[in-house]
Residue, then its C-alpha position, 0 to 999 in steps of 0.5 A: x489458558x492454552x500456552x506455548x505456540x498455540x496462540x499462533x497455531x490455534x488463536x481461536x482456542x485462546x479466544x474460546x478460552x476467554x469467551x468461556x470464562x466471560x460468557x456474554x460479558x463483552x469484556x472478553x473481547x477486550x482481553x483477547x485484544x490485550x492478550x495478543x498485544x502482549x504476546x507480540x511484545x515478547x522478545x521477536x514475537x512478531x518475527x515469529x508470526x507467518x506473513x502472507x506477504x512471504x509465505x504461500x497460502x498453501x503452506x499456512x494452516x487454516x485459522x492460524x495466526x498470521x499477519x499482512x502488510x498491505x494497502x487498502x484498496x477499497x472498502x465494502x459496506x459494513x456487514x452484520x454478523x452472529x456476535x453470540x449464538x446458541x446451538x442446541x443438540x437434537x438428541x439431548x436438547x443440551x444448549x451451548x453458546x458460541x461466539x461468531x467473532x473472527x469466524x467466517x463459518x459458525x461452529x456447530x457439531x453433527x447433532x446440533x442446530x442453530x436456535x435462531x430464535x434464542x434470546x441470547x443470539x446478538x447481531x454485531x457489525x464489522x467492516x470489510x477492507x479489500x486489501x492488496x500488497x503494497x503497490x511498488x514495494x522494492x525488491x530489497x524491502x521484500x527480502x529484508x522482511x523475508x530474512x527477518x521473519x522467523x516463522x517456519x512453516x510447511x505445506x498444510x496437511x490439514x487442508x484440501x490438497x485442491x488449494x495447492x496453487x489453484x488458478x481461478x479457472x481451477x477453482x471453477x472447475x472444481x467448484x461447479x462439480x462440487x459433489x465430493x466436497x458437499x458429501x463431506x459436509x452432508x452429516x452437518x447440513x441444516x437449512x438456515x443463514x442469518x446474521x452474517x454467519x454461515x453455520x454447518x447447515x445448508x451452505x449459504x453466503x456468509x457476508x451480507x452484501x455478496x457471495x458468488x465467487x465462481x463463474x456463472x457460464x450461464x450468464x457469460x461471466x467467464x473472465x478471470x477474477x481481477x485481483x485489482x492491483x494498482x500497478x501492472x506486474x504486481x504479485x502476492x495475495x489480495x485479501x478480504x479483511x475483516x475489521x471489527x474495532x476502530x475501522x473509522x480510523x483507516x481509510x483508502x490507501x492506508x498502508x497497515x500491518x495486520x494480525x489476524x486469523x486466517x480464514x481459508x474454508x473451503x466451504x465458503x466456495x460451496x456456498x457460493x456455488x449454492x447461492x448461484x443455483x438460487x440466483x437463476x431464479x431471479x430476473x436475468x438482468x438482476x441476476x447479471x448485476x447481482x452475480x457480478x457483485x458477488x463474483x467480486x466481493x466474495x471470491x474463492x477463499x483459495x484465491x483471496x483469503x480472509x483475515x479477521x483482524x485482531x491488532x492492526x496498526x497504520x505504518x508510517x513507512x515500510x522501511x525494514x531497516x527502521x523502527x515501524x513508529x517514527x513519531x516526533x517524540x518517540x524519535x528523539x528517545x529512540x537510540x537507534x535513531x539518535x545513533x544514526x543522527x550522530x553520524x549522518x554527515x559521512x552518510x550524506x557525503x557517500x550518498x552524494x557521491x554515489x548519485x553523482x556517479x549515477x547521474x554521470x558526474x553531475x553533482x549539482x544534479x545529485x544535490x537536487x536528487x537528494x533534497x528531492x528524495x527526502x521531500x514530503x507534504x508537511x502540511x497544507x495551507x488550504x488546497x496548496x501542499x506544502x513540502x512537495x518538490x517535484x524535480x525535472x531532470x531535463x538534458x537526459x540522453x534520448x537514445x540511451x537506457x540512462x533513464x532506465x538505469x537511473x530508475x534501477x538505481x532510485x529502485x535500490x534507494x526508496x522502499x516503494x516506486x514505479x517508473x511510468x513510461x511516458x509514450x503515446x500508447x501508454x498515456x492513451x490505454x493506461x488507466x490512470x484514475x480509479x473508478x467506481x464500477x457500479x455493477x460490481x459495487x467496487x473501486x476499480x484501481x488505477x496506476x495513481x492509486x499509490x500509497x503515501x511516500x511513493x517515488x513516481x518516475x515519470x520518463x518523458x525520453x520516450x515520448x514520440x510525435x503522436x495524437x492524444x485521445x480523450x483518455x490520454x488527455x485526462x490522464x495528462x491532466x490527472x498527472x498534472x494535478x498529482x503534481x500541483x495539488x498532490x491530489x487525485x480525482x477518483x471517477x465515481x461516474x456522477x462526480x469526482x472525489x478528491x483523494x489527497x496524496x503525498x507522491x514524490x515525483x520526479x520526471x526525466x526528459x530531454x527538454x523541459x518537460x510538458x508537465x508542471x515541476x517545482x524545479x528543473x535541473x539541466x543534466x551536465x554529463x562529465x562522462x558518457x560511458x559506452x556501455x550504460x548497463x555495465x557502468x550502472x551495474x559496477x556503480x551498484x556492485x562497488x557499493x557495500x550492502x551496509x553502506x546502501x542500508x545506510x543510504x536507505x535509512x537516511x532518506x526515510x528517516x529524514x522525512x519524519x524530522x520536525x523543521x523550524x525557522x527562528x524569528x532571527x533567521x526570518x528576519x535575516x531572510x526578509x531583509x535579504x529578499x528586500x535586498x535582492x529585489x532592490x538590486x533587481x526587481x525582476x531577479x526574484x519574485x515571491x514564487x522564487x523565495x518560496x522555491x529557495x525556502x524549500x530548497x533550504x528546508x531540505x538542504x537544512x535537513x538533509x545535514x540532520x539540522x532541524x533549523x534553519x541556519x545562515x550558513x544553509x540559507x546562503x548554500x541554498x542561494x548558491x545551489x539555486x544560482x548555479x541551477x539558474x545559470x545553467x539552465x540560462x546557459x542552455x537557453x542561449x545555446x538552444x536558442x528557445x526555452x528548455 
């Protein structure tokens, strides 16, 4: 078997070795997966694998082993491909068996042709995901992954120079006049296409469901290709991901870490061009629909590369400072986790001080912000998500950059976030809900297509008087449903499809929010700096990077802790509730008790305690009492409800 770095630079050679040893015996596929699994277990091996998140595409060698951290934005229809096929030498009639797995283009020499009638040919199925970089991923996360990665790459010299940072429009210019590229393949052209694999014959589309990534000028399809990122301003490559095993384990919006073989063969663009010519013979209307679907499902490989997945892992989180897997059992035995838990108390105290300064000296608001940042939906009872803790921070200065800079502080603490500026214009014009485009046969993303544990900060202080139109009303409804039920209803035209989510929503507002919230805390600033930007910048620069990293570990780790309430404490809580009701029946309701239990849960977890103690229960009651008193005081001052 090949050794050294061959598994990184020539993974298909490794696959060929196993295939040659085992022939059509399907065990060779399992052996390939086991081989790469073992390779990645070697000391720091994953750090040596180039990542599409960090390395520009033109620096990566075609057919090399790469990794990609991404979110599944859409799932296309399964496609068929030739798992095993046979070629025949036209001169010697010698037959050679080839594998089609992990390939877009079949391997075929100049004097060889594929025998379509060979009894040894097998057709298999694979699934295609459309994957995008993790939406809202924080800059510190990206930088930490870059610093950890030890892969050394330089611009690829084995690939066509025209790939170098070409835009979609450049792709069209190149591909509308592909005579030079076609000449390079003329010696190996044979007519035919079957089973989802293109061999080196007449270039045709390799996927079953789609093909033309080119713009069809005759049909006026001249718009630039939309990479379909959920959030505006996102950068990074989108990829068509070919999955061969266990694709049922993954679903839309899952965050994955993929290891696989990069496919950016220039011939894919030529194939699309030829199929475009063929499609012009069809009915014009049908041709338009087909062309749009082909354009979306088969964009130029220089713009949307293909990854043939060897190994895929669903990520529980994207915090690079923590082990990738934080299952309940594993976290108990992990030395890193147990070591960090032993020094949790000073970290919490420092974080509370840091957030108190960020909230202009309001330590009570800082307590609630910590509880919010570690909150997560831990289970669902019927349709009710348990563990969600949406906080509305009211009393924010209106004509100030406070909310903008507070969000910047949150960005420095959480792995993924997005700030939604709630203006009338944004609410009326932005697309919040993903919807199905049946012409292109794809899911068009919206702002609320976010992975689990994303922090969504909604800034209501920017809201002016104005009229919400129909889309605006739908967007407000979508936000309310997200907050209340932790679900987003995707629009499939003829029906709605419910997608459960786990998004931490934090609302900043001047008065009480227009949106529902689990908890409203009114800000009481103890200071009002004349220059907010300077104040927040000095606050961030005063925190040591090592301390900031402890905050980041703290906020991610505590989401994964188990939690329980003993029978003894349950009885004490029930007695306490009865006693409070006895004194004043109007003072506390069943909803108030639920809120108290949620506050007590996250208060306990914030101290690293996985069971509720009497002390934490009393502290939760105290916090809630202070919060309510503050709201009541503000109500008396203003004479109306906050």
